[in-house]
N, C-alpha and C positions, 0 to 999 in steps of 0.2 A: 662766927665770923660773918660779918654782914656783907651783902652785895655792894652796898654803898661804899664801904671801905675799899673793896676790890676795884670798883670803878674809879675812885679817886687815885689809887695807886697806878692804874693803867693810864689815866690821863697825865699824871706826873711823868710817867715814863715817856710818853709821846711828845713832851714839850721840847726836848733837846735844849734844856736850859741848865747852866752850871749850878744855879741855886736849887733847882729841882733835883738834879743828880746828887748834890750834897745831901739833901733831905732824904733821898732814897737810900743812900749809903748809911746814914745815921739810923734810919728805920731798920735796915738789915742788921746792923749791929745790935739794936734793941731786941730784934727778934731772936738773935743768937743768945743774948743774955737770958731772955725768957725760956729758950730751949734748954739752956744749961740749968735753970732753976726748976724746970718742969718735973713733976712727979709721975706723969703718965704719958703714954704714947699718943693719945688723942690730941692733947694740946700741942705736942711737938708737930704732929701732922698738920694741924691748923696753921702753925707758923710757917711750915714749908709751903702750904697752899698760898699763903700771902706772898711769899718770896717768888712764887711762880708768876705773879703778875708783872714783875719787873726784873726778872733774872738777868736780862742782857745788860742792865745798868750796873749791876754789882757782882760781876763774875768772881772776883777774889773772895768776897764775903761768902758767896754761895759755896765755893770750893771748900773754904774753911769750915763752914757749917756741916757740909756733907761729910767731910773727913772726920769731924767730931762725932757725928752720928755713927759712922761705920766703925770707928775705932773705940767708941764708947761702950760702956757696960750696958747691956740690954736691960730695959725696965720690964717688969713683969706685965703680962697682958692682963688687963682688967676684965672681970666678968661682969656683964651688964644683965640686969633682970628687967623683964618687961612683961606685960600681960600675955605675950605670945611665947614666953619661956625665957631661958637664959641664952646669951650668946657672948662670944669673946669679942673684946675690943681689938684695937689695932696692935699689931705685933712689931717687933724690931725689924722683921723682914719687910713689913709694909713701909716703914720709915726708910729703909735702904732703897727699896724700889722707887719711892717718891724722890729720894735724893738722886738716883740715877736718871730719873725723868728730868729733873732740873738740870743736871749736867748735860743731858742730851740737847737741851734748848740753848746752851751756850755756843756761841760761834767759835770762840777760841778759848782754850784752857791753857 
């Protein structure tokens, strides 16, 4: 995930423009589709991080995504190998914690 993409999303959120809001809602739906297709927790967490940039503009979509993650079947944690040894990737618990963080940023649920 690039910082440039995050900056663009943050600027769109700040516009208070119906077209920008519509784009952000579509982007959130696209992120949800990507999350549903995802095979690993890392890419899901990346999508949740992107949603964090404009969570106020798409509360219904965020609630739906977080509900999907909480109720969904956990994906196995990926084992990553590096020159420093092996380490576990993100777990379902990490996704749930990120989802709770997103919900915490919403003003009204």
